[in-house]
Each structure stands twice: as structure tokens, then as C-alpha cells.
C-alpha positions in Angstrom: 0.0 0.0 0.0 1.5 3.3 -1.1 1.3 6.7 0.6 -1.8 7.9 -1.4 -3.6 4.6 -0.6 -2.8 5.1 3.1 -4.1 8.6 3.0 -7.3 7.4 1.2 -7.6 4.7 3.9 -7.4 7.3 6.7 -10.1 9.5 5.0 -12.3 6.4 4.5 -12.0 5.7 8.2 -13.2 9.2 9.0 -16.2 8.8 6.7 -17.2 5.3 7.9 -17.1 6.3 11.6 -18.4 9.9 11.5 -19.4 10.1 15.2 -16.3 8.5 16.5 -14.1 10.6 14.2 -15.9 13.8 15.3 -15.3 13.0 19.0 -11.7 12.0 18.2 -11.0 15.2 16.2 -12.8 17.6 18.6 -9.7 18.3 20.7 -7.4 18.7 17.7 -10.0 21.0 16.0 -10.4 23.2 19.1 -6.6 23.3 19.8 -5.7 24.3 16.2 -8.6 26.9 16.1 -7.3 28.4 19.4 -3.8 28.6 18.0 -5.0 30.4 14.8 -7.5 32.7 16.4 -5.5 33.7 19.5 -2.2 34.1 17.5 -4.1 36.3 15.1 -5.7 38.3 17.9 -2.5 38.9 19.8 -0.5 39.5 16.6 -3.1 41.9 15.3 -3.2 43.9 18.6 0.6 43.9 18.9 0.9 44.9 15.2 -1.4 47.9 15.8 0.6 49.0 18.8 3.9 48.7 16.8 2.3 50.8 14.1 1.3 53.4 16.8 4.9 53.4 18.1 6.2 54.0 14.6 3.7 56.8 14.0 5.0 58.6 17.1 8.1 59.3 15.1 10.3 59.2 18.2 12.1 55.9 17.6 15.9 56.4 17.7 15.4 60.2 18.3 17.3 62.3 20.8 16.5 66.0 21.6 19.4 68.3 22.5 18.5 71.5 24.3 20.1 74.5 25.9 20.7 74.3 29.7 22.6 76.3 32.3 26.0 74.6 33.1 25.8 71.8 35.6 29.4 72.1 36.7 30.4 75.0 39.0 33.3 75.8 36.8 30.9 76.2 33.9 29.6 79.5 35.2 33.1 81.0 35.0 33.4 79.8 31.4 29.9 80.5 30.3 30.9 83.4 28.1 33.3 81.1 26.3 30.5 78.9 25.0 28.2 80.2 22.3 25.4 77.9 23.2 23.7 75.6 20.7 24.1 76.8 17.2 23.5 75.8 13.6 27.2 75.1 13.3 26.8 72.4 16.0 24.4 70.5 13.9 26.7 70.6 10.8 29.7 69.3 12.9 27.6 66.5 14.4 26.3 65.6 10.9 29.8 65.4 9.6 31.5 63.6 12.5 28.9 61.2 14.1 28.4 58.4 11.6 25.4 57.0 13.7 23.3 60.1 12.8 20.6 59.5 10.1 19.2 63.0 10.3 19.3 66.2 12.3 17.2 69.3 12.4 17.8 72.5 14.4 14.9 74.5 15.9 14.4 78.1 16.7 11.3 78.5 18.9 9.3 81.4 20.2 5.7 82.3 21.2 3.9 84.9 19.2 0.3 86.0 18.5 -0.9 84.6 15.2 -3.7 86.3 13.3 -5.9 85.4 10.4 -8.6 87.9 9.6 -10.5 88.6 12.8 -9.2 85.4 14.5 -6.1 85.4 16.7 -4.4 83.0 19.1 -1.0 82.7 20.8 1.0 79.8 19.4 4.5 78.4 19.4 6.4 79.4 16.3 8.6 76.4 15.3 11.3 77.5 12.9 13.1 74.4 11.5 14.7 72.8 8.5 12.5 70.9 6.0 13.9 67.5 6.9 12.4 67.9 10.4 9.0 67.0 9.0 10.3 63.6 7.8 12.7 63.1 10.7 9.7 63.3 13.1 7.3 61.5 10.7 4.8 64.3 10.5 1.8 63.7 8.3 0.6 66.2 5.7 -3.1 67.1 5.4 -3.2 69.8 2.8 -0.7 71.7 0.6 3.0 70.9 1.1 5.8 70.8 3.7 8.6 73.5 3.8 11.3 73.1 1.2 15.1 73.7 1.0 14.3 76.6 -1.3 12.2 78.2 1.4 15.2 78.1 3.7 17.6 79.5 1.1 15.3 82.4 0.3 14.3 83.1 3.9 10.7 82.7 2.6 7.8 83.9 4.7 5.8 80.7 4.3 4.2 78.6 7.0 2.8 75.2 7.7 0.0 75.1 10.3 -0.6 72.4 12.9 -4.2 71.1 12.6 -5.4 72.6 15.9 -4.0 76.1 15.0 -5.6 75.8 11.5 -9.0 75.0 13.0 -8.7 77.9 15.5 -7.8 80.4 12.8 -9.7 79.2 9.8 -12.3 76.7 11.0 -13.5 74.4 8.2 -12.2 76.8 5.5 -9.2 76.0 3.4 -6.1 77.7 4.8 -3.6 76.9 2.1 -2.8 80.1 0.1 -4.1 82.4 2.8 -2.1 85.0 4.7 -1.4 85.1 8.4 0.3 87.6 10.7 3.0 86.2 13.1 3.5 89.1 15.4 3.8 91.9 12.8 5.2 89.8 10.0 3.2 88.5 7.0 3.4 84.8 6.1 1.6 82.7 3.5 0.2 79.3 4.5 1.6 76.6 2.2 0.5 73.5 4.1 -1.5 72.0 7.0 -0.5 69.0 9.1 -2.8 66.1 9.7 -3.2 64.5 13.1 -2.2 60.8 13.2 -4.7 58.1 14.0 -3.8 56.2 17.1 -5.7 53.2 18.4 -7.5 53.8 21.7 -5.5 51.0 23.4 -2.3 53.1 22.8 -3.6 55.9 25.0 -2.5 59.6 24.7 0.0 60.2 22.0 1.0 63.7 23.0 0.6 64.9 19.4 -1.7 67.8 20.3 1.4 69.9 21.1 2.7 69.4 17.6 -0.6 70.7 16.1 -0.7 73.8 18.3 2.4 75.1 16.4 3.1 77.2 13.3 6.1 75.8 11.3 8.3 78.2 9.3 11.7 78.0 7.7 14.5 78.3 10.2 16.1 81.2 8.4 12.8 83.1 8.4 12.6 82.4 12.2 16.0 83.8 12.8 15.6 86.9 10.7 11.9 87.8 11.3 10.8 86.2 14.6 13.6 85.6 17.1 16.2 88.1 15.7 19.0 85.7 16.8 20.9 82.7 15.3 20.9 80.9 18.6 18.8 77.8 18.3 16.6 76.5 21.1 17.3 72.8 20.5 17.7 70.2 17.8 16.3 66.8 17.1 18.6 63.9 16.1 17.5 60.6 14.5 20.0 57.8 14.8 20.2 55.0 12.2 19.1 52.1 14.5 18.5 51.0 18.1 22.0 49.5 18.1 23.5 53.0 17.7 21.8 54.6 20.7 24.6 54.2 23.3 27.4 55.0 20.9 25.5 57.8 19.2 24.6 59.4 22.5 28.2 59.2 23.8 29.7 60.7 20.5 27.1 63.6 20.5 27.9 64.4 24.1 31.7 64.4 23.6 31.5 66.4 20.4 29.3 69.1 21.9 31.5 69.3 25.0 34.5 69.8 22.7 32.8 72.5 20.6 31.5 74.2 23.7 35.0 74.3 25.4 34.1 71.7 28.0 31.1 73.7 29.2 28.1 71.4 29.6 25.5 74.1 28.8 23.2 71.6 27.0 21.2 68.5 27.9 20.4 65.4 25.8 17.0 64.0 26.2 17.1 60.3 25.3 13.5 59.8 24.1 14.7 56.9 22.0 15.6 54.9 25.0 12.2 55.5 26.6 10.5 54.4 23.4 12.7 51.3 23.2 12.0 50.4 26.8 8.2 50.7 26.2 8.5 48.5 23.1 10.4 45.9 25.0 7.7 45.9 27.8 5.0 45.4 25.2 7.0 42.7 23.6 7.3 40.9 27.0 3.5 41.2 27.5 2.9 39.7 24.0 5.3 36.9 24.7 3.5 36.1 28.0 0.2 36.0 26.2 1.5 33.8 23.5 2.9 31.5 26.1 -0.4 31.2 27.9 -2.3 30.7 24.7 0.2 28.1 23.5 -0.2 26.2 26.8 -4.0 26.2 26.4 -3.8 25.1 22.8 -1.2 22.4 23.7 -3.5 20.9 26.4 -6.4 20.8 23.9 -4.2 19.1 21.3 -2.9 16.6 23.9 -6.5 15.7 24.8 -7.2 15.3 21.1 -4.1 13.2 20.7 -5.2 10.9 23.6 -8.5 10.4 21.8 -6.7 9.7 18.5 -4.5 7.1 20.3 -7.6 5.3 21.6 -9.3 5.3 18.3 -6.2 4.0 16.5 -5.8 1.2 18.9 -9.4 0.2 18.4 -8.8 0.4 14.6 -5.8 -2.0 14.9 -8.0 -4.5 16.8 -10.8 -4.2 14.3 -8.4 -4.8 11.4 -6.5 -7.8 12.8 -7.6 -10.0 9.9 -6.5 -7.4 7.3 -3.1 -7.1 9.0 -2.7 -10.8 9.3 -3.5 -11.5 5.7 -1.2 -8.7 4.4 1.7 -10.0 6.4 1.0 -13.6 5.4 1.3 -12.7 1.7 4.6 -10.9 2.3 3.9 -7.4 3.5 6.9 -6.1 5.5 6.6 -4.7 9.0 7.8 -1.3 7.6 4.9 -1.2 5.2 2.3 -1.9 8.0 4.0 0.7 10.2 3.9 3.2 7.4 0.3 2.6 6.6 -1.0 3.1 10.2 1.3 6.1 10.8 0.2 7.8 7.6 -3.5 7.1 8.5 -2.9 8.7 11.9 -1.3 11.8 10.4 -4.1 12.0 7.8 -6.8 12.0 10.5 -5.0 14.6 12.6 -4.1 16.8 9.6 -7.8 16.7 8.6 -8.7 17.9 12.1 -6.0 20.5 11.7 -7.5 21.8 8.5 -11.0 22.0 10.0 -9.5 23.8 13.0 -7.8 26.3 10.7 -11.1 27.0 9.0 -12.7 27.5 12.4 -9.9 29.7 13.6 -10.1 31.9 10.5 -13.8 32.3 11.0 -13.3 33.3 14.7 -10.6 35.8 13.6 -13.1 37.4 11.2 -15.7 37.4 13.9 -13.4 39.2 16.3 -12.7 41.9 13.8 -16.4 42.3 13.1 -17.2 42.5 16.8 -14.5 45.1 17.5 -15.8 47.2 14.6 -19.3 47.0 15.9 -18.1 48.2 19.3 -16.6 51.3 17.6 -13.0 50.1 17.7 -11.0 50.8 14.5 -9.2 47.5 14.6 -8.5 45.0 11.8 -7.2 41.6 13.0 -5.4 39.9 10.1 -5.3 36.1 10.0 -1.9 35.0 11.2 0.0 33.0 8.6 2.4 31.9 11.4 -0.6 30.8 13.5 -1.9 28.7 10.6 1.5 27.1 10.1 1.9 26.5 13.8 -1.6 25.0 14.2 -1.1 22.6 11.3 2.3 21.7 12.5 0.9 20.9 16.0 -1.8 18.8 14.4 0.6 16.8 12.3 2.9 16.4 15.3 0.1 15.0 17.4 -0.7 12.5 14.6 2.9 11.4 14.5 3.4 11.3 18.3 0.2 9.4 19.1 0.2 7.3 16.0 3.6 5.7 16.8 2.4 3.2 19.3 -0.6 1.8 17.3 1.6 1.7 14.1 4.4 -0.2 16.0 1.8 -2.5 17.5 0.2 -3.3 14.1 3.6 -3.8 12.5 4.8 -6.3 15.2 1.7 -8.5 15.0 2.3 -12.2 14.2 0.2 -13.0 11.1 -1.1 -16.4 12.4 -2.0 -15.0 15.8 -3.7 -12.0 14.2 -5.8 -14.2 11.9 -6.6 -16.7 14.7 -7.6 -13.9 17.1 -9.9 -12.5 14.5 -11.4 -15.9 13.9 
């Protein structure tokens, strides 16, 4: 009997003993469905949280700001340091290989007017790459450009909250605003990012209460100084955090004549720590769910073992005749083992179908409850569930297969008779 005939024999056994097969496969079906559904659920929720972390735009980011010297000697040498400057960013960009991008910022608070509307807002003068470095999202118009910086252009990008305060539902792009007494033209409006409710507060409201202008325009028309408030640095990867931080600190100390009149806020490390905590929680949940699924599969495997032993006893005459006409022990062993794997794999496929259905149902239920969550079916969960099912078929099929292959043909026929 070849492999295909053994598989057909296993399927025939399922068809001929429907009730017994259903009871046998119940544990396997439930176990595999649990693996698929729960892996998809945990993976979907974790995936959404990873997306939210990425949207924050703070991964691998450091903020370097001005600060009064922390060392007593620093006060004596304070005049020797120029504070943070545009030149600092150029030196860091050239000397610190771990830096992916850097943007200096000149910040000030001014009254912003549009027609009869006015509000006090933070004016955020920066370089264009800051929008991409911090992963801002554009709602209307465009971001600032390098040409705007070169020409000291009086153009502005509004945060969404500022735009709504000044223009309401009207289109702001192309309109003029007053920042203090200076005229600027609105060229773009930011869009707030969509975060899942489970992520909690994102802190993005502060970003959307600002008006963004070219850094040169901020220096010439708003602050009247080339001294920058702080700059944001994005490093190339998590692995660069410690080295990058150390190099930035040493370079700035050298450029500021050993006066530590700056502080480095390691936001990247906080984000990395939060991601690791979420990863640990996901691992714990996966462990719990795997344990539940394993227990279900073991229960199904015990049922499969019982049914296979009964099947061997019912087919003593068949086994005896096959061995009497020359069938080798290996062929008998292979037949029963393949039948066992076929039955368990069939249960696994049914469990996968049930798990996919449960995953779709969870997505539908979440959406009905107002949660904007899509739970994708986990390919890894399907693979794991099917592997578990086949593993159960092999593990619990070994004993009946060995028992059948070791039967004496004369004894098998005589016992049947």
C-alpha cells in the first residue's frame, strides 16, 4: 500500500465512523482553532501597537536643548560657550556616523492672526527634513522646502489645531497670516495621526498647536538671533543609541569648550523600553495561549490514540492476511502512521477554517463596538496550528503503528477468527 492509498484509507476511516471521528478530532480542531484565532488576535493587537509606536516618530530620536551649566566651573566659562548653534548640527552631521538626520529648531511664542481670529501659538522654525525626521503627516498643501530656507521665505505650515482655530473648516492653504507683525503665507496644514484607543494619549496635540516656518525666516523675522533652542537627532538604528549618545555628548563638549550648557533627552531609550515591555507582554500572552492550545491538542491526541488502537484491533484479519502474503513490518507501520497523520491533519484543516472564522468574527465584533481594529489572519498561526496537528498525529500514531507492524500474522488471523 503506497502513501496515497494510506491517505485514502485514513479518510475512509473518517467517513465510515463519523461520530467516532468527530469526537476524536474535537480536541485537535479546538486546539488548532485556538492557535490560529489567538495568535491572530495577539499578533493583530501587537501589530497595531507597533504601528502606533512608529507613528509617534520618536524611535531612535534624541533631543538636545540648551541648559545652564551643571558644573560649578561652567559659570566661569559660560561666556566662552556660544550655546547651541546651527554650526553644532553641521559638525555633528559630519563627525557622528550614527546620525541619520538632524534638524535645528528656533522656537518662540507669538500671537498669530488670520482675519479677525487670533491666538497665541508656538512658532517652530526648523529645516524641512524635520518633518520627515519626526514623521509628521501632511493634510493639505506641502511641507517646507530647502528653497524656502535658502530664500528666507515667509511661508508657514500650520498644525491642525492652529488651523481650525484660525480658519475653522475653510481651506487655509494660500491664505495670509500675521505672526507678530510679519506677514506669512500658509503653504500647508499638518494632519493628526490616527492612534488606536489602546495606545492611549500620543501627545501629538502639542505638535498641532504650532506654526512651522523656515529656520532662516525664524532667525531673521521672529527671534532676531541665530541661537537655536534645541535640535532633534535621529540615529540610524537602536543599536546606535549608546554609541551615538556618547559621541554627540563628547563632540558638543569639545565644541563648547568643555562647558556642559546643553542637555540630551534620550527619548529613543524610553520608546525602546516601552516597546520591550509590550514585547514581553505579547510573549507572555503567546505562552499562555500556546499552553491552552497544547493541552487541547494533547486531549485530542489521547482520543486519537484510543481510536487508532481500536482500529488496529478491528483490522486484525486485514493485517494478518497482508503479512501472510509478504507485507513487511515497515509497510504496515507506514500505513498506520500515515493514516494517523491524515486524520490529525484533517482535524487541523478543520481547526484552521474555524480559527479563520473566529478571527473574522473578532474583527467584526471590534468594529461593531466602535474600535477601528482590523485583525489579520496570522500565517504563522496557521502554520503553527497545522504543525501541531501533524505532530500530534505522529506522536500518538507511533504506538498503534508499531503494535500493528509487530503482530504475528497467524496470531492476528486466529484472534480475529
